[in-house]
C-alpha positions in Angstrom: -25.0 32.1 -62.2 -22.3 33.2 -64.7 -20.6 31.1 -67.3 -17.6 30.2 -65.1 -19.8 29.0 -62.3 -22.0 27.0 -64.7 -18.9 25.2 -66.1 -17.6 24.4 -62.6 -20.9 23.2 -61.4 -21.4 21.0 -64.5 -18.0 19.4 -64.0 -18.7 18.8 -60.4 -21.9 16.8 -61.2 -20.1 14.9 -64.0 -17.3 13.8 -61.6 -17.8 10.3 -60.1 -16.9 9.7 -56.5 -13.6 7.7 -56.4 -11.2 6.2 -53.9 -7.7 7.6 -53.7 -4.8 5.8 -52.1 -2.2 8.6 -52.1 -2.8 9.7 -48.5 -2.9 6.1 -47.3 0.5 5.2 -48.9 2.4 8.3 -47.8 1.0 8.3 -44.3 1.7 4.6 -43.8 5.3 4.8 -45.1 6.0 7.8 -42.8 4.5 6.0 -39.8 6.7 3.0 -40.5 9.8 5.1 -40.7 9.0 6.8 -37.4 8.2 3.8 -35.2 9.3 4.6 -31.7 8.7 8.3 -31.8 5.8 9.8 -29.7 2.5 9.5 -31.4 2.1 13.3 -31.7 5.4 13.6 -33.5 4.8 10.5 -35.6 1.4 11.8 -36.8 2.7 15.3 -37.4 5.6 14.0 -39.5 3.2 11.9 -41.5 0.9 14.8 -41.9 3.7 17.0 -43.2 4.8 14.2 -45.6 1.2 13.8 -47.0 0.8 17.5 -47.7 4.3 17.7 -49.1 4.0 14.7 -51.5 0.4 14.3 -52.5 -0.8 15.5 -55.9 -1.8 19.1 -56.0 -3.8 20.5 -58.9 -5.6 23.7 -60.0 -8.4 23.1 -62.5 -9.6 25.4 -65.3 -11.9 28.3 -64.1 -11.1 27.8 -60.4 -10.7 30.9 -58.3 -10.3 29.0 -55.0 -7.6 26.3 -55.0 -6.7 23.2 -53.1 -7.5 19.5 -53.2 -8.1 16.7 -50.8 -7.2 13.8 -53.2 -5.9 13.1 -56.6 -9.3 13.8 -58.2 -12.3 16.0 -57.2 -14.8 14.1 -55.0 -12.3 11.3 -54.4 -12.0 10.0 -50.8 -8.6 9.5 -49.1 -8.2 6.5 -46.9 -7.3 6.4 -43.2 -6.4 2.8 -42.3 -5.1 3.7 -38.8 -8.7 4.1 -37.6 -10.2 0.9 -39.1 -9.4 -1.3 -42.1 -10.8 -4.7 -42.0 -14.0 -3.4 -43.7 -11.8 -2.1 -46.5 -10.5 -5.6 -47.3 -14.0 -7.0 -46.9 -15.7 -4.5 -49.2 -12.9 -4.8 -51.9 -13.9 -8.4 -51.9 -17.6 -7.6 -52.2 -18.7 -8.1 -48.5 -21.4 -6.9 -48.2 -20.9 -4.9 -51.4 -18.2 -3.7 -53.7 -18.0 0.0 -53.5 -19.5 0.6 -57.0 -22.4 -1.8 -56.4 -23.7 -0.3 -53.1 -27.4 0.5 -52.8 -26.3 4.1 -52.2 -23.2 6.3 -51.9 -21.3 4.4 -54.6 -17.6 4.9 -55.0 -15.4 3.8 -57.9 -11.9 2.4 -57.6 -9.1 1.5 -60.0 -7.3 -1.8 -59.7 -3.9 -0.2 -58.8 -5.6 1.7 -56.0 -7.0 -1.5 -54.6 -3.5 -3.0 -54.7 -2.1 0.1 -52.9 -4.7 -0.1 -50.2 -4.2 -3.9 -49.6 -0.5 -3.4 -49.3 -0.9 -0.6 -46.7 -3.4 -2.6 -44.7 -0.9 -5.4 -44.3 1.0 -3.0 -42.0 -2.2 -1.8 -40.2 -3.8 -5.2 -39.7 -4.8 -5.6 -36.0 -3.4 -2.1 -35.3 -6.5 0.0 -35.9 -8.0 2.1 -33.2 -11.4 0.5 -33.8 -10.0 -3.0 -33.2 -8.3 -1.9 -29.9 -11.6 -0.4 -28.7 -13.7 -3.4 -29.5 -11.2 -5.8 -27.8 -11.2 -3.7 -24.7 -15.0 -3.2 -24.2 -16.7 -5.3 -21.6 -18.9 -8.1 -22.9 -22.2 -6.3 -22.0 -21.1 -3.3 -24.1 -20.2 -5.4 -27.1 -23.4 -7.2 -26.8 -25.4 -4.0 -26.7 -23.4 -2.7 -29.7 -24.0 -5.9 -31.7 -27.8 -5.7 -30.8 -28.1 -2.2 -32.3 -28.8 -0.5 -28.9 -25.6 1.6 -28.9 -23.0 2.1 -31.6 -19.7 4.0 -31.5 -18.5 3.2 -35.0 -18.6 6.8 -36.2 -16.0 8.1 -33.7 -13.8 5.0 -33.4 -13.6 3.6 -37.0 -12.8 7.1 -38.2 -11.3 10.3 -36.8 -13.1 12.7 -34.6 -14.8 15.7 -36.2 -17.6 18.2 -35.4 -15.1 21.0 -34.9 -15.0 24.7 -35.8 -11.4 26.0 -36.0 -10.8 29.7 -35.3 -11.2 31.0 -38.8 -11.5 34.6 -37.6 -8.0 34.2 -36.1 -6.7 32.8 -39.4 -8.0 35.6 -41.6 -7.1 38.4 -39.2 -3.7 37.2 -37.8 -2.7 34.2 -40.0 -0.9 31.1 -39.0 2.1 33.3 -38.2 0.4 34.2 -35.0 -0.2 30.5 -34.2 3.4 29.7 -34.9 4.7 32.6 -32.8 2.6 31.5 -29.8 3.7 27.9 -30.2 7.4 28.9 -30.2 6.8 31.3 -27.2 5.2 28.5 -25.2 8.0 26.1 -26.1 10.5 28.6 -24.8 8.7 28.8 -21.5 8.9 25.1 -20.8 11.4 23.9 -18.2 12.0 20.3 -19.3 13.2 19.4 -15.8 9.6 19.8 -14.6 7.6 16.5 -14.7 5.2 16.4 -17.6 6.9 19.1 -19.7 8.6 16.7 -22.0 5.2 15.5 -23.2 4.1 19.1 -23.6 7.1 19.8 -25.7 6.3 16.9 -28.0 2.8 18.3 -28.5 4.1 21.8 -29.3 6.7 20.4 -31.7 3.9 18.5 -33.4 1.7 21.6 -33.6 4.6 23.6 -35.1 5.2 20.9 -37.7 1.5 20.8 -38.6 1.4 24.5 -39.1 4.5 24.4 -41.3 3.0 21.5 -43.2 -0.1 23.7 -44.1 2.1 26.7 -45.1 4.2 24.4 -47.3 1.0 22.9 -48.8 -0.3 26.4 -49.7 3.0 27.2 -51.3 2.8 24.1 -53.3 -0.6 25.1 -54.6 0.9 28.5 -55.4 3.6 26.8 -57.5 0.9 24.9 -59.3 -0.9 28.1 -60.1 2.2 29.4 -61.7 2.7 26.2 -63.7 -0.8 26.4 -65.0 -0.4 30.1 -65.8 2.7 29.4 -67.9 0.7 26.8 -69.9 -2.4 29.0 -70.4 -2.9 30.8 -73.7 -5.8 32.9 -72.3 -4.5 36.2 -71.0 -7.3 36.7 -68.5 -6.8 33.2 -67.1 -3.1 33.7 -66.8 -3.7 36.9 -64.8 -6.2 35.0 -62.5 -3.7 32.2 -61.9 -0.8 34.6 -61.1 -3.1 36.4 -58.7 -4.3 33.1 -57.1 -0.6 32.1 -56.8 0.2 35.3 -54.9 -2.8 34.8 -52.7 -1.7 31.3 -51.8 1.8 32.6 -50.9 0.3 35.1 -48.5 -2.4 33.1 -46.8 -2.9 31.3 -44.6 0.5 32.2 -43.2 -0.2 35.9 -43.0 -3.4 37.9 -42.4 -5.7 38.2 -45.4 -5.5 41.5 -47.2 -8.6 41.1 -49.4 -12.0 39.3 -49.5 -10.5 36.8 -52.0 -7.6 36.1 -49.8 -9.9 35.6 -46.8 -12.0 33.0 -48.6 -9.0 31.2 -49.9 -7.4 31.1 -46.4 -10.6 29.7 -45.0 -10.7 26.9 -47.6 -7.1 25.9 -47.0 -7.8 25.6 -43.3 -11.0 23.6 -44.0 -9.1 21.3 -46.3 -6.1 20.9 -44.1 -8.2 19.9 -41.1 -10.0 17.3 -43.2 -6.6 16.0 -44.4 -5.2 15.6 -40.9 -8.0 13.3 -39.7 -11.0 12.0 -41.5 -13.6 13.2 -38.9 -16.5 14.9 -40.7 -18.5 18.0 -39.8 -15.6 20.4 -39.8 -17.7 23.5 -40.1 -17.3 27.1 -40.9 -18.9 29.0 -38.0 -20.2 32.6 -38.6 -18.8 33.0 -42.0 -20.6 36.2 -42.9 -19.3 37.9 -39.7 -15.6 37.3 -40.0 -15.5 37.7 -43.8 -17.7 40.8 -44.1 -15.0 43.3 -43.0 -12.9 42.3 -46.0 -15.9 42.5 -48.3 -16.8 46.0 -47.0 -13.3 47.3 -47.3 -12.8 45.9 -50.9 -16.1 47.3 -52.0 -15.4 50.8 -50.5 -11.9 50.9 -52.0 -13.0 49.7 -55.5 -11.2 46.4 -55.6 -14.3 44.2 -55.7 -17.8 44.3 -57.1 -20.7 42.5 -55.6 -20.9 40.2 -58.6 -17.2 39.3 -58.2 -17.8 38.5 -54.5 -20.7 36.2 -55.3 -18.5 34.4 -57.9 -15.8 33.9 -55.2 -18.3 32.5 -52.8 -19.8 30.2 -55.4 -16.3 28.9 -56.3 -15.7 28.3 -52.6 -19.0 26.4 -52.2 -18.2 24.2 -55.2 -14.8 23.4 -53.7 -16.5 22.3 -50.5 -18.5 19.8 -52.5 -15.2 18.2 -53.8 -14.5 16.9 -50.3 -15.5 13.3 -49.6 -15.3 10.5 -47.2 -15.5 6.7 -47.7 -17.2 5.0 -44.8 -17.8 1.3 -44.3 -21.2 0.3 -45.6 -22.6 -0.3 -42.0 -21.5 3.1 -41.1 -22.6 4.6 -44.4 -26.2 3.5 -43.5 -26.1 6.0 -40.7 -24.8 8.8 -43.0 -26.3 8.3 -46.4 -25.8 11.1 -49.0 -22.0 11.7 -49.5 -22.2 14.2 -46.7 -19.3 16.0 -45.1 -21.7 18.0 -42.8 -19.9 21.4 -43.4 -22.2 23.9 -41.7 -22.1 27.6 -42.5 -23.9 30.0 -40.2 -25.3 33.4 -41.2 -27.2 36.3 -39.5 -27.9 36.1 -35.8 -27.0 39.0 -33.6 -24.1 41.4 -32.9 -22.5 42.0 -29.5 -24.7 45.1 -29.3 -27.9 43.0 -29.8 -28.6 44.2 -33.3 -29.4 42.2 -36.5 -26.1 40.7 -37.7 -27.3 39.9 -41.3 -25.1 41.8 -43.8 -24.4 41.7 -47.5 -22.3 38.6 -47.2 -25.3 36.9 -45.6 -27.3 37.8 -48.6 -24.6 36.5 -51.0 -24.5 33.2 -49.2 -28.3 32.8 -49.6 -28.1 33.7 -53.3 -25.2 31.3 -53.9 -27.2 28.5 -52.1 -30.2 29.1 -54.4 -28.2 29.4 -57.6 -25.9 26.4 -57.1 -28.3 23.9 -55.4 -25.5 21.9 -53.9 -25.2 19.4 -51.0 -22.9 21.5 -48.9 -22.1 23.8 -47.1 -25.3 23.6 -45.1 -26.5 27.2 -44.9 -28.0 27.9 -41.5 -29.9 31.1 -40.7 -29.6 32.2 -37.1 -32.8 33.9 -36.0 -33.5 36.2 -33.1 -36.1 38.8 -32.3 -34.5 41.5 -34.5 -33.8 39.4 -37.5 -35.3 41.2 -40.5 -38.5 39.5 -41.8 -37.5 40.3 -45.4 -34.2 38.4 -44.9 -36.1 35.4 -43.5 -38.5 35.5 -46.5 -35.6 35.6 -48.9 -34.1 32.6 -47.1 -37.4 30.7 -47.3 -37.8 31.5 -51.0 -34.3 30.2 -51.5 -35.2 26.9 -49.7 -38.1 26.5 -52.1 -35.7 26.9 -55.1 -33.0 24.7 -53.6 -35.5 21.9 -52.8 -33.1 20.4 -50.3 -34.1 22.3 -47.2 -31.4 25.0 -47.4 -31.2 27.4 -45.8 -32.5 25.9 -42.6 -33.6 28.0 -39.7 -32.0 28.0 -36.2 -33.1 29.8 -33.0 -30.6 32.0 -31.1 -33.0 32.2 -28.1 -33.1 28.4 -27.6 -29.5 27.7 -28.2 -28.3 30.6 -26.0 -30.6 29.5 -23.2 -29.2 25.9 -23.4 -25.5 27.1 -23.5 -26.0 29.5 -20.6 -27.5 26.7 -18.6 -24.3 24.7 -19.3 -22.1 27.5 -18.0 -20.8 28.9 -21.2 -19.4 32.4 -20.7 -21.8 35.2 -21.4 -19.5 36.9 -23.9 -19.3 33.7 -26.0 -23.0 33.0 -26.2 -23.9 35.0 -29.3 -21.0 33.4 -31.2 -22.5 29.9 -31.0 -22.7 28.2 -34.4 -24.4 25.1 -35.6 -21.8 22.4 -36.4 -22.4 19.4 -38.5 -26.1 18.9 -38.7 -27.2 21.1 -35.8 -24.9 20.7 -32.8 -24.1 24.0 -30.9 -20.4 25.0 -30.7 -18.4 28.0 -29.9 -16.0 28.5 -32.8 -12.4 28.2 -31.9 -13.1 27.3 -28.3 -15.1 24.0 -28.3 -13.5 20.6 -29.1 -16.0 18.2 -30.6 -19.6 19.5 -30.8 -20.8 15.9 -31.0 -19.0 12.8 -29.9 -20.1 9.5 -28.3 -22.1 6.4 -29.0 -25.5 6.4 -30.6 -28.4 5.3 -28.5 -31.5 3.6 -30.0 -34.2 4.8 -27.7 -37.0 2.7 -29.1 -34.8 -0.4 -29.1 -34.4 0.1 -25.4 -38.2 0.0 -25.1 -38.3 -3.1 -27.3 -35.9 -4.8 -24.9 -37.9 -3.6 -21.9 -41.2 -5.0 -23.2 -39.4 -8.3 -23.6 -38.3 -8.3 -19.9 -34.7 -7.4 -20.7 -34.2 -9.8 -23.6 -33.5 -8.9 -27.2 -36.3 -10.5 -29.1 -34.0 -10.7 -32.2 -31.4 -12.9 -30.5 -32.8 -14.1 -27.2 -29.8 -12.5 -25.4 -30.5 -11.1 -21.9 -29.1 -7.6 -21.5 -30.6 -6.6 -18.1 -33.6 -8.4 -16.5 -36.5 -6.2 -15.6 -37.4 -6.2 -11.9 -40.9 -7.3 -12.8 -42.3 -9.2 -15.8 -43.9 -6.7 -18.1 -46.9 -9.0 -18.6 -47.7 -8.7 -14.9 -47.7 -4.9 -14.9 -51.0 -3.4 -13.9 -50.3 0.2 -14.7 -48.5 2.3 -17.3 -46.4 3.7 -14.4 -45.0 0.3 -13.7 -43.9 -0.2 -17.3 -42.5 3.3 -17.4 -40.3 2.6 -14.3 -38.9 -0.5 -16.0 -38.2 1.5 -19.2 -36.4 4.3 -17.4 -34.3 1.7 -15.5 -33.4 0.1 -18.8 -32.6 3.5 -20.4 -30.3 4.3 -17.4 -28.5 1.0 -17.9 -27.8 1.5 -21.6 -26.9 5.2 -21.0 -24.3 4.0 -18.5 -22.9 1.7 -21.1 -22.7 4.6 -23.6 -20.6 6.7 -21.2 -18.3 3.8 -20.3 -17.8 3.2 -24.0 -16.8 6.7 -24.7 -14.4 6.8 -21.7 -12.6 3.8 -23.2 -12.8 5.3 -26.7 -11.2 8.5 -25.4 -8.4 6.5 -23.8 -7.4 5.1 -27.2 -7.8 8.4 -29.0 -5.4 10.0 -26.5 -2.8 7.3 -27.3 -3.1 7.0 -31.0 -5.0 10.0 -32.4 -3.1 13.2 -31.6 -3.8 15.8 -34.3 -1.9 18.8 -33.2 -2.6 21.1 -36.2 -6.3 21.3 -35.7 -5.8 21.6 -32.0 -3.6 24.6 -32.4 -6.5 26.4 -33.9 -8.7 26.0 -30.8 -8.1 27.9 -27.6 -6.4 26.9 -25.2 -4.6 23.9 -26.6 -1.3 25.8 -27.1 -1.5 27.3 -23.6 -2.2 23.9 -21.9 0.0 22.0 -24.4 -2.8 19.5 -24.9 -4.5 18.1 -27.9 -8.3 18.4 -28.2 -8.7 14.8 -27.2 -6.7 15.4 -24.1 -8.6 18.4 -22.8 -7.0 21.4 -24.6 -10.1 23.3 -25.4 -12.1 25.9 -23.4 -15.4 24.0 -23.8 -16.2 20.4 -24.1 -19.3 18.2 -23.7 -19.8 14.7 -25.0 -22.9 13.1 -26.4 -23.7 10.9 -29.4 -26.9 10.9 -31.5 -30.1 9.2 -30.4 -32.8 7.8 -32.5 -36.5 7.0 -31.9 -37.5 9.1 -28.9 -40.7 10.3 -30.5 -41.5 6.8 -31.6 -40.9 5.5 -28.1 -43.2 8.2 -26.7 -45.9 7.2 -29.2 -45.5 3.6 -28.0 -45.9 4.6 -24.4 -48.9 6.8 -25.2 -50.5 3.9 -27.1 -50.1 1.5 -24.2 -51.4 4.2 -21.8 -54.4 5.1 -23.9 -55.5 1.8 -25.5 -54.6 -0.6 -22.8 -54.9 1.2 -19.4 -57.3 4.1 -20.1 -59.8 2.9 -22.7 -59.1 -0.8 -22.2 -59.8 -1.5 -25.9 -57.1 -4.2 -25.8 -55.3 -6.1 -23.0 -51.5 -5.7 -22.4 -51.2 -9.4 -23.2 -52.9 -8.9 -26.6 -50.6 -5.9 -27.5 -47.4 -7.6 -26.4 -48.3 -10.8 -28.4 -49.1 -8.7 -31.5 -45.7 -7.1 -31.2 -43.9 -10.4 -30.8 -45.7 -11.7 -33.9 -45.2 -8.5 -35.9 -48.9 -7.9 -36.0 -49.3 -10.9 -38.4 -51.0 -13.5 -36.2 -54.4 -14.1 -37.8 -55.5 -16.7 -35.1 -56.1 -14.1 -32.4 -59.3 -12.1 -31.8 -58.8 -9.4 -32.8 -56.2 -10.5 -35.4 -52.7 -9.0 -35.6 -53.5 -6.5 -38.4 -56.6 -5.3 -36.6 -54.6 -4.7 -33.5 -52.0 -2.8 -35.5 -54.8 -0.6 -37.1 -56.0 0.3 -33.6 -52.5 1.2 -32.4 -51.8 3.2 -35.5 -55.1 5.0 -35.9 -56.8 5.1 -32.5 -53.9 5.8 -30.2 -52.7 9.4 -29.8 -49.6 10.4 -31.7 -47.0 13.1 -31.1 -47.3 16.0 -33.6 -51.0 16.7 -33.2 -50.9 19.0 -30.2 -52.5 16.1 -28.2 -51.3 16.2 -24.6 -52.0 12.5 -24.1 -49.2 11.8 -26.5 -47.0 14.8 -26.1 -46.6 14.4 -22.3 -44.9 11.0 -22.8 -42.4 12.4 -25.3 -41.7 15.3 -23.0 -41.2 13.1 -20.0 -38.8 10.7 -21.8 -36.8 13.6 -23.1 -36.6 15.2 -19.7 -35.4 11.9 -18.2 -32.7 11.4 -20.9 -31.7 15.0 -21.1 -31.4 15.7 -17.4 -29.5 12.4 -16.8 -27.0 13.2 -19.5 -26.5 16.7 -18.1 -26.2 16.0 -14.4 -25.4 12.3 -13.9 -22.3 11.9 -16.2 -18.9 13.5 -16.7 -16.8 13.2 -19.8 -13.2 11.9 -19.6 -11.9 15.5 -19.8 -13.5 16.5 -16.6 -11.0 18.2 -14.2 -8.5 18.8 -17.0 -9.4 22.3 -17.9 -12.5 22.4 -20.2 -16.0 23.1 -19.0 -18.7 21.8 -18.5 -17.5 18.3 -19.4 -21.0 16.8 -19.0 -22.9 14.8 -21.6 -25.6 16.4 -23.7 -28.7 15.2 -25.6 -28.5 14.8 -29.4 -31.5 14.2 -31.5 -29.7 14.5 -34.8 -29.9 10.9 -36.1 -28.8 11.6 -39.7 -30.1 8.3 -41.3 -29.7 6.3 -38.1 -33.5 6.2 -37.7 -33.5 3.9 -40.7 -30.4 1.9 -39.7 -31.4 1.5 -36.1 -35.0 0.8 -37.1 -33.9 -2.5 -38.7 -33.0 -4.0 -35.3 -36.2 -2.8 -33.5 -39.0 -5.3 -33.5 -42.6 -4.4 -33.8 -43.6 -1.8 -31.1 -46.9 -0.6 -29.6 -47.0 2.5 -31.7 -47.9 0.3 -34.7 -44.5 0.1 -36.2 -43.7 -3.2 -37.8 -40.4 -5.1 -37.3 -37.5 -3.3 -39.1 -39.3 -0.2 -40.1 -37.7 3.2 -39.5 -38.2 5.0 -36.2 -38.9 8.7 -36.3 -36.2 11.1 -37.5 -34.9 13.7 -34.9 -37.8 15.3 -33.1 -40.0 15.1 -36.2 -43.2 13.1 -35.7 -43.2 9.5 -36.9 -43.9 9.3 -40.6 -47.5 10.0 -41.5 -48.7 10.6 -37.9 -49.3 14.4 -38.3 -53.1 14.8 -38.8 -53.9 18.3 -37.6 -51.7 20.5 -39.8 -48.6 22.5 -39.4 -49.7 24.6 -36.3 -50.5 21.5 -34.3 -47.1 19.9 -35.2 -45.3 23.1 -34.1 -47.3 23.2 -30.8 -46.2 19.7 -30.0 -42.5 20.5 -30.9 -42.8 23.7 -28.7 -43.5 21.6 -25.6 -40.2 19.7 -25.8 -37.5 20.5 -23.2 -34.9 22.0 -25.5 -32.9 23.2 -22.5 -31.2 19.7 -22.8 -30.5 19.8 -26.5 -27.0 21.3 -26.9 -26.3 18.6 -29.5 -29.4 19.7 -31.3 -32.8 18.3 -32.3 -33.7 18.1 -36.0 -37.2 19.1 -37.0 -38.1 18.2 -40.6 -41.3 19.5 -42.0 -42.7 18.7 -45.5 -44.9 21.5 -46.8 -47.2 21.2 -49.8 -46.4 23.5 -52.7 -49.7 25.2 -52.0 -48.4 26.2 -48.5 -45.8 28.4 -50.1 -47.4 29.3 -53.4 -47.9 33.0 -52.8 -46.0 35.7 -50.9 -48.7 35.9 -48.3 -48.5 32.1 -47.8 -44.7 32.3 -47.4 -45.1 35.2 -44.9 -47.4 32.9 -42.9 -44.7 30.3 -42.8 -42.2 32.9 -41.5 -44.8 33.9 -38.8 -45.1 30.2 -37.9 -41.4 29.9 -37.5 -41.2 32.9 -35.2 -44.0 31.6 -33.0 -42.3 28.2 -32.9 -39.0 29.8 -31.9 -40.6 31.9 -29.2 -41.4 28.6 -27.6 -37.7 27.8 -27.6 -37.8 25.2 -30.3 -34.3 25.0 -31.8 -34.6 24.5 -35.5 -36.8 23.8 -38.5 -36.1 22.9 -42.1 -38.4 22.3 -45.0 -38.8 19.8 -47.9 -41.2 21.2 -50.5 -41.1 18.6 -53.3 -44.2 16.4 -54.0 -44.1 12.6 -54.0 -44.9 12.5 -57.7 -41.5 14.2 -58.4 -39.7 11.9 -55.9 -41.2 8.7 -57.4 -40.5 9.8 -61.0 -36.9 10.5 -59.9 -36.7 6.9 -58.6 -37.8 5.6 -62.0 -35.8 8.0 -64.1 -32.7 9.0 -62.0 -30.9 10.2 -65.1 -33.4 13.1 -65.4 -33.0 14.2 -61.8 -29.3 14.3 -61.2 -29.4 17.5 -59.2 -32.7 16.9 -57.3 -32.0 17.8 -53.7 -33.7 16.6 -50.6 -33.4 17.4 -46.9 -32.6 14.1 -45.3 -32.0 15.0 -41.6 -29.8 17.9 -40.6 -28.3 17.9 -44.1 -29.2 17.9 -47.7 -28.4 15.2 -50.3 -28.9 14.3 -53.9 -32.1 12.3 -53.9 -31.1 9.8 -56.6 -27.8 9.0 -54.9 -29.7 7.8 -51.7 -30.4 4.1 -51.0 -34.0 3.0 -51.7 -34.9 2.8 -47.9 -33.8 6.4 -47.4 -35.7 7.6 -50.4 -38.8 5.9 -49.1 -38.3 7.3 -45.6 -38.5 10.8 -47.2 -41.6 9.9 -49.4 -43.4 8.5 -46.3 -43.2 11.8 -44.5 -46.5 13.6 -44.3 -47.0 16.6 -46.6 -48.6 19.3 -44.5 -50.6 22.4 -45.4 -50.9 25.5 -43.3 
């Protein structure tokens, strides 16, 4: 990297994450002043005021400008979604922000006072509070038990969206504004319902004007900094950057630099409107490449300058931040905003879409070694092997699993099955961790309550009672102790899964109701087709495509538990069902039984088959559970937008648990797979930690059996390779061949950690020496030393595999 980028990167790592009150203060004051106006207008006015009054700055060396808060890496606060936790954590319950086990934030006393003042207004008015008060008792009970959890999309704004960046760089917000005004002129306000449509369009217009004004304010700041600068080159850069910010995003971009600046402003503006995370970038290389090509051909840009602009952009992405409550943070450890950037894939003509911008993104990823954006390589049959090899070699350098590899074949098959239009299929992009979205046409690629799949088994094996609390959720039709076959147990488990899945769907219907009342965000909606045409916000059904579905955790672990019961109890009869259930209830610690608890655990861990070893006696259980969950989501449920315009409006299966496998694991008691009480469940579709015994090929063969047709929300596959597995070019080519075979079986994705445990453990002891050590946690990368201890150990306990 060049000197400029080295300085910017150094400053980024030196900046501590902070809490900023500016947005909270400006937003709250505006909302107070506009009491009585429609929510869409209230929020649009408040959004305009935030972008008009917040601090803007342009730092030394920057070529991409714009900021989310008063300082880099500072998190703005959104009290309208939830706020009780802010007061609690300011008071140290469960932790003060700078004393957390991970994801620490720092806050000044005056900022604390600002937040507490604002929260006086929002007390008992937050969306999260309304939701929890409205949920039936059985849902609140399931939530509190750690079976389902909708905090991430009720205590914060909705995210997992990809705006139409291609539209922004080719037509500008001017086109959006023109279409809004044209649609407003078409409305006959005498017609029922059109007044509400008018309110939405007015809000969308205000939001777009807010962003244009914001970009002009940044341009003004560029000029102020230019006038202060004594460096001639820097003055010229600032004058140029100011001109760029005057032109975009209002107008079409004229150059590569303008296109990237426009993209960043939109990314920033959507984050500022609502604090939903996973606002992703779509097929960045495809819609930016025409500007790169034209500038290169006309002599305005060199390849080195383009790389510098991309690296400045990536660094700016890492300045964005979000403060979550500690309980919610435990599901999302690592300061992640989940900004995904897709490269490669295929063209409309079925040819390899990788281009020089694709290569520049890979190079920037390897040079910078940052947390975000998550670089995602889309593979299909014609993707060049040399490009795949370059991406793999970059992942080795990066150390945090970037780039990750995604399978066009699998995702296109899934989306086609869901009824997505044929012309849109190749445009799919991973959003957030892995969720499939159609940029500019889909609303929220992931949305809905979590489901702890192994916790449901835990409750089933206790006849419908939660062993942690003794609370009855749903009585099994037969006492599990009396079951004489694995099929009887499995029937009870599926019935229990169906019960809690029903509660998931009901929860999200109620959550949607409140978002429609209190959470209209018209700017971001205006950048997704067909919100302007329908005059509807995304939460109301404005998009072309929509499908709900929250993350799940522990499906593989649950399959291992069923396989263990099947094999050890009913087939080999090494233990009785009573012995295994008692061992689980006593956490495998009862020494008075014969065999004793630890001996029983050793049998369940080491003698029972485990997913990830190409062993059909284990794999069949995982496949069957996944088929049951996936097909039920797809065909048994409809989202609240059903019949309002979007399609397919079903639910879809997500196995992208972030760090929820750790958080949910705490409430799952000991299970027949040999897990002890409180230990993590498996991550994504990756085998349970340490269970892979037969090498990488066997793991891939197990993964290849899974019914990915259901996984529109994605299924994360982590693989830890030994350094020996990638030590030579030939070894690395073998890894690429393995990926291709895996993808030919319609597996969706794979990502690699290639750091040994000695390095990780030394980093835990000497974090000051490993400030930029990356790790792939789930569908995202994080700084290893910033993670909580439990998360660090979860990574360390993953098996290192050779080829």
